[in-house]
C-alpha positions as CSV (number, residue, x, y, z in Angstrom):
1,M,-53.4,19.3,85.5
2,K,-53.8,15.7,84.8
3,I,-53.2,14.7,81.5
4,N,-54.7,11.8,79.7
5,K,-52.4,9.1,78.9
6,T,-54.5,7.8,76.0
7,F,-54.4,11.4,74.6
8,L,-50.9,11.6,74.7
9,S,-50.4,8.4,73.0
10,V,-52.7,9.7,70.1
11,L,-50.7,12.9,69.7
12,G,-47.5,10.6,69.6
13,L,-49.2,8.5,66.9
14,F,-49.8,11.6,64.6
15,A,-46.4,13.2,65.4
16,G,-45.0,9.9,64.2
17,L,-46.9,9.8,61.0
18,S,-46.2,13.3,60.3
19,M,-42.5,12.9,60.7
20,Y,-43.0,9.7,58.3
21,A,-44.7,11.9,55.6
22,Q,-41.8,14.6,55.9
23,Q,-39.4,11.9,55.4
24,E,-40.9,10.9,51.8
25,V,-38.3,11.1,49.3
26,N,-38.9,14.2,46.9
27,R,-38.8,13.2,43.2
28,P,-40.4,14.2,39.9
29,K,-43.4,12.4,38.6
30,L,-41.7,11.5,35.3
31,V,-38.4,11.6,33.4
32,V,-37.7,11.8,29.9
33,G,-34.2,11.4,28.5
34,I,-33.7,12.4,24.9
35,V,-31.2,11.5,22.7
36,V,-30.9,13.1,19.3
37,D,-28.8,10.9,17.3
38,Q,-25.6,12.9,15.5
39,M,-26.7,16.0,17.0
40,R,-23.6,18.2,17.0
41,W,-23.5,20.7,20.0
42,D,-23.4,23.6,17.4
43,Y,-26.5,22.6,16.1
44,L,-28.2,24.4,19.4
45,Y,-27.0,27.7,17.8
46,R,-26.5,26.9,14.3
47,Y,-30.3,27.2,13.7
48,Q,-31.4,28.8,17.0
49,D,-32.8,31.8,15.2
50,R,-35.3,29.6,13.3
51,Y,-36.2,27.3,16.3
52,S,-39.7,28.1,17.8
53,K,-40.1,29.2,21.4
54,G,-41.4,25.8,22.7
55,G,-38.8,23.3,21.5
56,F,-35.0,23.6,21.8
57,N,-35.3,27.2,22.7
58,R,-37.6,26.4,25.5
59,M,-35.0,24.3,26.9
60,M,-32.5,26.8,26.7
61,N,-34.6,29.6,28.0
62,E,-36.2,27.4,31.1
63,G,-33.6,25.1,31.6
64,F,-29.8,24.5,32.0
65,S,-27.1,23.9,29.4
66,N,-23.5,22.2,30.0
67,E,-21.9,23.9,26.9
68,N,-18.7,22.0,27.0
69,T,-19.8,18.4,27.3
70,Y,-17.6,15.8,25.5
71,I,-17.3,11.9,25.0
72,P,-14.5,10.6,26.9
73,Y,-13.7,7.7,24.6
74,V,-13.2,6.3,21.0
75,P,-15.0,5.2,18.8
76,T,-17.8,7.6,19.0
77,V,-20.6,5.6,17.5
78,T,-24.6,5.1,18.4
79,A,-24.5,2.0,20.5
80,I,-21.7,3.2,22.7
81,G,-23.0,6.4,23.1
82,H,-26.5,5.4,24.4
83,S,-25.0,3.0,26.6
84,S,-22.7,5.4,28.1
85,I,-25.0,8.3,28.5
86,Y,-27.3,5.7,30.7
87,T,-24.6,4.0,32.5
88,G,-22.0,6.9,33.2
89,S,-19.5,4.4,31.8
90,V,-17.2,3.5,29.0
91,P,-16.9,0.5,26.6
92,A,-13.7,-0.8,28.8
93,I,-16.1,-1.5,31.6
94,H,-19.8,-1.6,29.9
95,G,-18.8,-3.8,27.0
96,I,-20.7,-2.4,24.3
97,A,-17.4,-1.7,22.0
98,G,-19.4,-0.7,19.2
99,N,-22.5,-0.9,16.9
100,D,-21.0,-4.1,16.0
101,F,-18.0,-5.7,17.7
102,I,-15.9,-9.0,17.4
103,I,-15.7,-11.4,20.4
104,Q,-11.7,-11.8,20.1
105,A,-11.5,-15.0,21.7
106,T,-13.6,-16.7,18.9
107,G,-13.7,-14.2,16.2
108,Q,-17.4,-14.1,16.3
109,E,-19.1,-10.9,15.0
110,M,-21.6,-9.6,17.5
111,Y,-24.2,-6.9,16.9
112,C,-24.5,-4.8,20.0
113,T,-28.3,-5.9,21.2
114,Q,-28.1,-9.3,19.4
115,D,-29.8,-11.9,21.5
116,D,-30.6,-15.3,19.4
117,S,-32.0,-16.6,22.6
118,V,-35.0,-14.4,22.2
119,T,-38.0,-13.9,19.5
120,G,-39.2,-11.0,17.8
121,V,-42.7,-10.0,19.1
122,G,-44.8,-8.2,16.3
123,T,-42.4,-9.7,13.7
124,A,-41.4,-12.9,12.6
125,G,-37.8,-11.4,11.2
126,K,-34.4,-11.1,12.8
127,A,-35.3,-7.6,13.7
128,G,-37.1,-9.0,16.7
129,K,-34.0,-11.0,18.0
130,M,-32.7,-8.4,20.4
131,S,-32.3,-7.6,24.1
132,P,-29.7,-5.5,26.3
133,K,-27.9,-8.7,27.5
134,N,-24.6,-7.7,25.9
135,L,-24.4,-4.7,28.0
136,L,-22.5,-5.7,31.1
137,V,-23.3,-3.0,33.7
138,S,-26.5,-1.4,34.9
139,T,-28.2,1.8,33.7
140,V,-29.8,4.7,35.5
141,T,-33.2,3.5,34.5
142,D,-32.1,0.1,36.1
143,Q,-31.2,1.8,39.2
144,L,-34.6,3.5,39.5
145,K,-36.3,0.3,39.1
146,L,-34.1,-1.1,42.3
147,A,-34.5,2.1,44.2
148,T,-38.5,1.9,44.0
149,N,-38.5,-2.0,44.5
150,F,-39.6,-2.2,40.8
151,R,-42.8,0.2,41.0
152,S,-41.3,2.8,38.8
153,K,-42.3,2.2,35.0
154,V,-39.5,2.2,32.6
155,Y,-40.0,2.5,28.8
156,G,-37.4,2.9,25.9
157,V,-38.3,3.9,22.3
158,S,-36.3,4.6,19.1
159,L,-36.6,3.8,15.4
160,K,-33.0,2.0,16.0
161,D,-33.3,-1.2,18.3
162,R,-30.3,-0.1,19.9
163,G,-31.7,3.3,20.7
164,G,-34.6,1.9,22.6
165,I,-33.1,-1.1,24.1
166,L,-29.6,0.0,25.6
167,P,-31.1,3.2,27.4
168,A,-34.1,1.3,28.9
169,G,-31.8,-1.0,30.3
170,H,-32.2,-4.7,31.7
171,F,-35.3,-4.3,33.9
172,A,-37.5,-2.0,31.6
173,D,-41.3,-2.7,31.2
174,A,-40.6,-2.7,27.4
175,A,-38.4,-1.4,24.6
176,F,-40.2,-0.6,21.4
177,W,-38.3,-0.2,17.6
178,F,-39.3,0.3,14.3
179,D,-39.4,-2.8,11.7
180,G,-38.3,-1.2,8.4
181,E,-39.9,-4.4,6.5
182,T,-43.3,-3.8,7.8
183,G,-43.7,-0.2,9.1
184,N,-44.7,-1.8,12.4
185,W,-43.2,-1.1,16.0
186,I,-42.1,-4.2,17.6
187,T,-40.4,-5.6,20.6
188,S,-39.0,-9.2,21.7
189,S,-40.0,-11.8,24.1
190,Y,-37.3,-10.5,26.6
191,Y,-39.9,-8.1,27.7
192,M,-43.3,-9.7,26.7
193,N,-44.9,-12.4,24.6
194,E,-47.3,-10.1,22.7
195,L,-47.9,-6.6,21.8
196,P,-50.0,-4.5,24.1
197,K,-53.4,-3.9,22.6
198,W,-52.7,-0.1,22.2
199,L,-49.6,-0.8,20.3
200,E,-51.5,-3.2,18.0
201,N,-54.0,-0.4,17.4
202,F,-51.4,2.2,16.9
203,N,-49.7,0.1,14.1
204,G,-52.9,-0.4,12.5
205,Q,-52.9,3.4,11.9
206,K,-50.1,2.7,9.5
207,L,-48.8,6.3,10.1
208,A,-45.4,5.7,8.5
209,E,-47.2,5.4,5.0
210,K,-49.2,8.4,5.8
211,Y,-46.2,10.5,6.5
212,L,-44.3,9.1,3.2
213,D,-46.2,11.8,1.0
214,K,-44.0,14.8,-0.1
215,W,-40.8,16.4,1.5
216,N,-41.0,20.1,0.9
217,T,-39.0,22.7,3.1
218,L,-40.9,23.9,6.3
219,Y,-40.1,27.5,5.2
220,P,-39.5,29.2,1.8
221,I,-36.2,27.2,0.6
222,N,-34.4,30.6,0.0
223,T,-34.3,31.4,3.6
224,Y,-32.1,28.5,4.3
225,V,-29.0,30.5,4.5
226,Q,-27.0,28.2,6.8
227,S,-27.0,25.4,4.1
228,E,-25.3,24.8,1.0
229,K,-27.9,25.5,-2.0
230,D,-30.2,22.8,-3.0
231,G,-28.8,20.1,-5.3
232,N,-25.4,20.0,-4.0
233,P,-23.0,17.4,-4.6
234,Y,-22.2,16.6,-0.9
235,R,-25.0,14.1,-0.6
236,E,-26.0,10.5,-1.3
237,N,-28.7,10.0,-3.7
238,Y,-31.9,7.9,-2.6
239,K,-32.3,4.6,-4.4
240,G,-33.8,5.2,-7.9
241,V,-33.2,8.7,-8.0
242,T,-30.5,10.6,-9.8
243,K,-31.4,14.1,-9.2
244,M,-31.8,14.9,-5.6
245,Q,-33.5,18.3,-4.9
246,F,-36.7,19.6,-3.2
247,P,-39.5,18.7,-3.1
248,Y,-39.2,15.0,-2.7
249,D,-42.0,12.8,-3.8
250,L,-41.5,10.3,-1.0
251,K,-44.8,8.2,-2.1
252,S,-42.9,7.4,-5.4
253,L,-39.5,7.0,-3.6
254,K,-41.2,4.3,-1.4
255,K,-41.5,1.9,-4.4
256,D,-37.7,1.6,-4.5
257,N,-36.7,2.2,-0.9
258,G,-39.5,0.5,1.2
259,I,-41.3,1.7,4.2
260,G,-38.1,2.0,5.9
261,L,-37.5,5.1,3.8
262,I,-39.2,6.9,6.7
263,R,-36.0,6.7,8.6
264,N,-33.9,8.9,6.0
265,T,-36.6,11.8,6.3
266,P,-37.4,14.0,9.1
267,F,-40.8,12.4,9.6
268,G,-39.1,9.3,11.1
269,N,-38.7,11.6,14.4
270,S,-42.3,12.7,13.9
271,L,-43.2,9.1,14.0
272,T,-41.0,8.6,17.0
273,K,-42.8,11.6,18.9
274,D,-46.2,9.8,17.9
275,I,-45.3,6.7,19.6
276,A,-43.8,8.6,22.5
277,I,-46.8,10.3,23.3
278,A,-48.7,7.0,22.9
279,I,-46.6,5.4,25.5
280,I,-47.2,8.3,28.1
281,D,-50.8,8.2,27.4
282,N,-51.4,4.2,27.4
283,E,-48.9,3.3,29.8
284,K,-49.9,6.2,32.3
285,L,-46.5,7.4,32.9
286,G,-46.0,10.2,35.4
287,Q,-49.3,8.8,37.0
288,N,-47.7,6.5,39.4
289,E,-48.2,6.6,43.4
290,K,-46.7,9.5,44.9
291,G,-43.0,9.6,45.0
292,I,-42.6,6.9,42.4
293,T,-40.8,8.3,39.4
294,D,-41.2,6.8,36.1
295,F,-38.8,7.0,33.3
296,L,-39.2,7.3,29.4
297,A,-36.0,7.1,27.3
298,V,-36.6,8.2,23.7
299,S,-34.0,8.5,20.8
300,F,-34.9,10.4,17.7
301,S,-32.9,8.5,15.0
302,S,-33.9,10.4,11.7
303,T,-31.2,13.1,12.4
304,D,-28.5,10.4,12.0
305,Y,-30.1,8.8,8.9
306,V,-30.6,12.2,7.5
307,G,-26.8,13.1,8.6
308,H,-25.3,10.3,7.0
309,Q,-26.9,10.8,3.5
310,F,-26.8,14.5,3.4
311,S,-24.1,15.6,5.8
312,P,-24.3,18.8,8.0
313,N,-23.9,21.6,5.5
314,T,-27.5,20.8,3.5
315,I,-30.9,22.1,3.3
316,E,-31.9,18.5,4.1
317,T,-30.3,18.5,7.5
318,E,-31.4,22.0,8.4
319,D,-34.8,21.3,7.6
320,T,-34.9,18.2,9.7
321,Y,-33.8,20.0,12.9
322,L,-36.4,22.7,12.5
323,R,-39.1,20.0,12.0
324,L,-37.6,18.2,15.1
325,D,-37.8,21.3,17.0
326,K,-41.8,21.4,16.3
327,D,-42.0,17.8,17.3
328,L,-40.3,18.4,20.6
329,E,-42.6,21.4,21.0
330,T,-45.6,19.0,20.6
331,L,-44.0,16.6,23.1
332,F,-43.5,19.3,25.8
333,N,-46.8,20.5,25.4
334,H,-48.3,17.1,25.8
335,L,-46.1,16.4,29.0
336,D,-47.3,19.8,30.6
337,K,-50.9,18.8,30.2
338,K,-50.7,15.0,30.9
339,V,-47.8,15.2,34.0
340,G,-48.1,18.8,34.6
341,K,-45.6,21.7,33.9
342,G,-42.9,21.5,36.6
343,E,-43.9,18.1,37.6
344,Y,-41.3,16.1,35.1
345,V,-37.6,16.4,34.2
346,V,-36.5,16.4,30.7
347,F,-32.7,16.3,29.6
348,L,-31.4,16.1,26.0
349,T,-28.1,15.0,24.7
350,A,-26.6,13.2,21.5
351,D,-24.9,9.8,21.3
352,H,-22.3,11.6,19.0
353,G,-22.0,14.3,16.5
354,G,-21.1,14.2,12.8
355,A,-18.3,15.4,10.6
356,H,-18.3,17.9,7.7
357,N,-18.2,15.7,4.6
358,P,-14.5,15.7,3.3
359,K,-15.1,16.8,-0.3
360,Y,-16.9,19.9,1.1
361,F,-14.2,20.7,3.4
362,Q,-11.7,20.2,0.7
363,D,-13.5,22.5,-1.7
364,K,-13.5,25.0,1.1
365,R,-9.5,24.8,1.1
366,G,-9.4,23.1,4.2
367,N,-7.4,19.8,4.9
368,A,-9.5,16.5,5.1
369,G,-9.6,13.3,3.6
370,Y,-11.1,9.6,3.1
371,F,-9.6,6.8,4.6
372,P,-9.9,3.6,2.5
373,S,-10.0,1.1,5.3
374,G,-10.6,-1.7,2.9
375,E,-7.8,-1.1,0.7
376,V,-5.7,-0.7,3.8
377,K,-6.4,-3.9,5.2
378,K,-5.8,-5.6,2.0
379,G,-2.3,-3.9,1.9
380,L,-1.7,-4.8,5.7
381,N,-2.5,-8.4,5.4
382,A,-0.5,-8.8,2.1
383,K,2.6,-7.1,3.9
384,L,2.0,-9.7,6.8
385,T,1.7,-12.5,4.6
386,E,5.0,-11.8,3.1
387,K,6.5,-11.3,6.1
388,F,5.2,-14.2,8.3
389,K,4.1,-16.6,5.3
390,V,0.5,-16.9,6.7
391,G,-2.6,-15.1,5.1
392,D,-5.5,-13.1,6.6
393,L,-3.8,-12.2,10.0
394,V,-6.0,-9.3,10.2
395,R,-9.8,-10.0,10.6
396,S,-11.0,-6.3,10.4
397,L,-10.2,-2.5,10.6
398,S,-13.7,-1.9,12.1
399,N,-13.9,1.0,14.8
400,Y,-10.6,2.3,13.8
401,Q,-9.2,-0.7,15.4
402,V,-7.0,-3.5,14.1
403,H,-8.7,-7.0,15.0
404,L,-6.4,-9.8,15.1
405,N,-7.0,-13.3,13.5
406,Y,-5.9,-14.9,17.0
407,Q,-6.6,-18.5,15.7
408,A,-4.3,-18.2,12.8
409,I,-1.7,-16.8,14.7
410,E,-1.8,-19.5,17.4
411,Q,-2.0,-22.3,14.7
412,S,1.1,-20.9,13.0
413,N,2.9,-20.8,16.1
414,L,3.5,-17.0,15.3
415,D,4.6,-14.5,18.2
416,E,1.8,-12.3,18.8
417,E,4.1,-9.4,19.9
418,T,6.1,-9.5,16.8
419,V,3.0,-9.5,14.8
420,K,1.5,-6.6,16.6
421,D,4.9,-4.6,16.2
422,E,4.8,-5.1,12.1
423,I,1.1,-4.0,12.2
424,V,1.8,-0.7,14.1
425,K,5.0,-0.2,11.8
426,Y,3.0,-0.8,8.7
427,M,0.0,1.8,9.9
428,R,2.3,4.6,10.9
429,K,3.1,5.0,7.2
430,V,-0.4,4.9,5.9
431,E,-1.8,8.4,4.7
432,G,-4.2,9.9,7.2
433,V,-3.0,7.8,10.0
434,S,-2.1,10.4,12.9
435,F,-1.5,8.0,15.7
436,V,-1.3,4.0,16.4
437,S,-0.7,2.0,19.3
438,D,-0.6,-1.6,20.4
439,M,-2.9,-1.1,23.7
440,D,-0.8,-3.1,25.8
441,K,1.7,-0.5,25.0
442,I,-0.4,2.7,25.2
443,D,1.6,4.1,28.0
444,Q,4.8,4.0,26.3
445,T,3.3,5.8,23.2
446,P,3.7,9.5,22.3
447,I,0.2,10.6,22.0
448,P,-1.4,13.6,23.4
449,A,-3.0,12.9,26.9
450,I,-6.7,13.6,26.2
451,I,-6.7,11.2,23.1
452,K,-4.7,8.6,24.9
453,E,-7.4,8.5,27.8
454,R,-10.2,8.3,25.2
455,M,-8.5,5.3,23.6
456,V,-8.0,3.4,27.0
457,N,-11.7,4.2,28.1
458,G,-12.9,2.7,24.4
459,Y,-10.8,-0.4,24.7
460,N,-12.6,-3.5,26.1
461,R,-9.9,-6.2,26.0
462,K,-12.3,-8.8,25.2
463,R,-14.3,-7.0,22.4
464,S,-11.9,-4.5,20.7
465,G,-9.0,-4.7,18.5
466,A,-5.3,-5.0,19.9
467,I,-4.2,-2.0,17.9
468,N,-6.1,1.4,17.8
469,Y,-5.4,3.9,15.3
470,I,-6.2,7.7,15.2
471,L,-6.8,9.3,11.9
472,E,-5.9,13.4,11.1
473,P,-8.7,15.7,11.8
474,Q,-11.7,15.7,9.0
475,W,-10.6,12.3,8.2
476,Y,-12.8,9.5,8.2
477,S,-13.2,5.8,7.0
478,G,-14.8,5.8,3.6
479,K,-14.6,6.0,-0.2
480,L,-13.0,8.5,-2.0
481,N,-15.3,11.7,-2.7
482,A,-18.3,9.9,-1.1
483,G,-21.4,12.0,-0.4
484,G,-22.9,12.6,3.1
485,T,-21.0,11.9,6.1
486,T,-20.1,9.7,9.4
487,H,-18.8,9.8,12.7
488,G,-16.5,7.9,15.0
489,T,-13.4,9.9,15.8
490,W,-12.1,12.0,18.7
491,G,-12.7,15.6,16.9
492,S,-15.0,18.1,18.4
493,Y,-17.4,17.6,15.5
494,D,-18.0,13.7,16.6
495,A,-17.3,14.3,20.5
496,H,-19.0,17.7,21.5
497,I,-22.3,17.2,22.3
498,P,-25.3,19.0,23.8
499,F,-26.5,18.4,27.5
500,V,-29.6,20.6,28.4
501,L,-32.1,19.8,31.2
502,M,-35.2,21.5,32.0
503,G,-38.1,21.0,34.4
504,W,-38.5,19.6,37.9
505,G,-35.4,20.4,40.2
506,I,-33.4,22.3,37.4
507,K,-32.0,25.5,37.8
508,H,-32.0,27.9,34.9
509,G,-28.5,28.6,33.8
510,A,-25.6,27.6,31.7
511,N,-22.0,26.0,32.6
512,N,-19.0,26.3,30.3
513,N,-16.9,23.9,32.6
514,P,-16.1,20.7,30.8
515,V,-18.0,17.9,31.6
516,H,-18.4,14.4,30.3
517,M,-21.1,12.3,28.7
518,T,-20.3,9.8,31.6
519,D,-21.6,12.7,33.9
520,I,-25.2,12.5,32.8
521,A,-26.2,9.4,34.5
522,P,-24.9,10.3,37.9
523,T,-26.5,13.6,37.5
524,I,-29.7,12.1,37.0
525,S,-29.0,9.7,39.8
526,A,-28.3,12.6,42.3
527,L,-31.4,14.5,41.1
528,L,-33.6,11.4,42.0
529,H,-31.7,10.5,45.2
530,I,-30.8,7.0,43.8
531,E,-27.7,5.0,43.5
532,E,-25.8,5.7,40.5
533,P,-24.9,2.7,38.0
534,N,-22.7,0.1,39.0
535,G,-20.4,1.0,36.3
536,N,-20.3,4.6,36.7
537,I,-17.1,6.6,36.4
538,G,-18.8,9.8,36.0
539,K,-19.4,12.9,38.6
540,P,-22.8,14.6,39.1
541,V,-22.9,18.2,37.6
542,T,-24.2,19.6,40.8
543,E,-24.5,23.2,39.4
544,V,-27.7,22.1,37.7
545,I,-29.5,20.7,40.6
546,Q,-32.0,23.1,42.6
547,Q,-32.5,21.5,46.0
548,K,-36.3,20.8,46.5
């Protein structure tokens, strides 16, 4: 039987088209990255019986939890955390050496997202002069843009500029953050010249003012058995208040604390949830052409503000997490409806944890303490002046590092190594200091390997202090008997964080093997079939991925 050549050609064409269709990359419609600022890993379980089915517990019950995820560097602070999550890298490589750091060559102080070459959009103040230019490497969001020839849409949002800007990366369509002076969400000319109309309308609703009414506990106050009693002394007061206890009259407090007060309440997270949903709807995230994934990076910052002010063992902190759980449920339900259940993937992690208040720890008969960095710096400089006859040889003890005044050392013809040796000798005698090392001699210093590795990873020669010091466990830099808490150390309370994934391509289960914060970006890269960020040192956690 003779077969028509034209017929065979048509069959070949259809076969080729079919093969092309089969080779299409299989990806989710949307990735939502959630960073809960200052969320200790144990908060997944501390309040688990109080969480709803649709928030944290939904992620645990439907998704995959990496139970032993650790931060592999010091200091453990917000800017570094957000950068490391999204780059798979560490300060030694990505260059974000702190929320603030010092350019060692000049002594110039630099805020992590400071960019004096841009202007604010939606604000006339300094709050808008921000961009990701200080981040030296690419993010997973940058790599998604590159992989799709910039057809993917990428947005970052957070109350904190650094929480929105650094995760969104260099190629983002936009990052938005909160202006505490005006109560508006703003951006910078790095991204656009004017706010989108939908955001102007969103700002016009004055939601921050509406949220600042009353803060009472979500549930009866006597059910908050995981916290110290109301009115305990382990907290810092709001401005203008001497007696701190529920219910808080936020409308009245706003007079002394300004609209930025919302950051220090759980309603800052609710406001962040609101704008995240507005971005999804108005920018049509997850509605891109087939095979093109969009990305929304959301950082919930009020947990950090509340944590700093109230510390972990308080009703205020417990209530903030219970309310955040409700906000997550609302966000997930909206994603189910708008993007489709099973069509998006969510990961949730933290930029760092938070210590127990030292006074609280001491009152429970534990070892803890406050490190008076200002007084130590003063004493150290006095000792160096006595020795070398030159004043102010140490600029700062910020980020648990000794920053040298290189200009003074050079102008006085001092030997830098001799100065550093004298500093190390002094710091080793200071109460609360566990280890000290000149970073050029770190390999010669007897420090446990895991701590030494974190010191090396956190040290950026151009932006970090030449000498690093490690405090005793449960010690941190602060005034004696101060309320609230902070973070920044290598201890598990600061460095053990959640890493939970849910949705498209994610198995259900848990992993008790140690993984690192730097493994998050390559895991998402592997899931999306894209190149990992160009400064990545992490490894994908393959156990979480369900091959599609």
